PAROGU-820493 format. One record per residue (C-alpha): x, z, y. Coordinates in steps of 0.5 Angstrom, whole numbers, padded with zeros to 4 digits, always signed. Layout:
XZY...
***
This chain:
+0000+0000+0000+0003-0002+0007+0005+0003+0012-0001+0004+0017-0006+0001+0013-0013+0005+0012-0015+0007+0005-0023+0006+0003-0026+0012+0000-0029+0007-0005-0022+0006-0008-0021+0014-0010-0022+0016-0017-0022+0023-0020-0020+0023-0027-0020+0029-0032-0017+0031-0039-0010+0029-0042-0010+0023-0043-0013+0022-0036-0020+0019-0036-0024+0017-0030-0031+0020-0029-0036+0015-0029-0041+0014-0023-0037+0017-0018-0040+0017-0011-0036+0022-0007-0030+0027-0008-0027+0032-0003-0020+0035-0004-0020+0042-0001-0013+0046+0000-0013+0052+0004-0008+0058+0005-0009+0065+0006-0006+0067+0013-0004+0074+0014-0004+0078+0021+0003+0081+0022+0002+0083+0029+0006+0089+0032+0007+0093+0038+0013+0088+0040+0009+0082+0039+0008+0082+0047+0000+0082+0046+0000+0076+0042-0002+0075+0035+0003+0073+0030+0002+0071+0023+0005+0069+0016+0003+0064+0011+0000+0067+0004-0002+0065-0002-0005+0058-0003-0011+0055-0007-0015+0048-0008-0021+0046-0011-0024+0039-0012-0032+0037-0011-0035+0031-0014-0041+0027-0013-0043+0023-0019-0049+0019-0022-0050+0020-0029-0048+0015-0034-0050+0015-0041-0044+0016-0046-0039+0017-0041-0033+0020-0043-0031+0023-0037-0037+0027-0037-0036+0029-0044-0029+0032-0042-0032+0036-0036-0038+0038-0040-0034+0040-0046-0029+0044-0041-0035+0048-0038-0038+0050-0045-0031+0052-0047-0029+0055-0041-0022+0052-0041-0018+0049-0036-0018+0041-0035-0013+0037-0032-0015+0034-0026-0012+0027-0022-0014+0024-0016-0010+0018-0013-0010+0016-0006-0006+0011-0003+0000+0012-0007+0000+0019-0007-0003+0023-0013-0005+0030-0014-0005+0033-0020-0007+0040-0023-0011+0044-0028-0018+0047-0026-0024+0051-0028-0031+0048-0027-0034+0053-0023-0041+0049-0021-0044+0044-0025-0051+0042-0023-0055+0036-0025-0061+0034-0021-0066+0029-0023-0071+0028-0018-0078+0024-0019-0076+0018-0015-0068+0018-0015-0063+0017-0020-0060+0023-0024-0054+0026-0021-0049+0031-0022-0044+0035-0018-0038+0039-0020-0033+0044-0017-0027+0044-0020-0023+0051-0018-0015+0050-0019-0011+0055-0023-0004+0054-0021-0001+0049-0016-0004+0042-0014+0002+0038-0015+0003+0032-0010+0007+0026-0011+0008+0020-0007+0009+0013-0010+0016+0010-0009+0015+0003-0007
***
């Protein structure tokens, strides 16, 4: 991908399992990364708040249409039922994010006048490794 080129969201696919399998019917995803910020203000900070970085965490949220017989959905369902970690991989324009996660939320929506969808929340259980493709 050329430097400065914009990235279309439609090109981003979340994969799970080992070996990795694309989740069918994907319509959107979000990668959340956060860090606990610890206040360290003391009497010598001249009236200014000081802070340091603490522990970090990550999660991924995914919206998808239900696809009959989809292997990605089955991998998610099995990990949820068995309460086991699942490998997660997301590639965004030459940057790949990989980590292990647990499914904390897995609702299925079936409205009368719309397609059946599901949403997942994958909560990271360690580092989210970010690698950049070398051109």
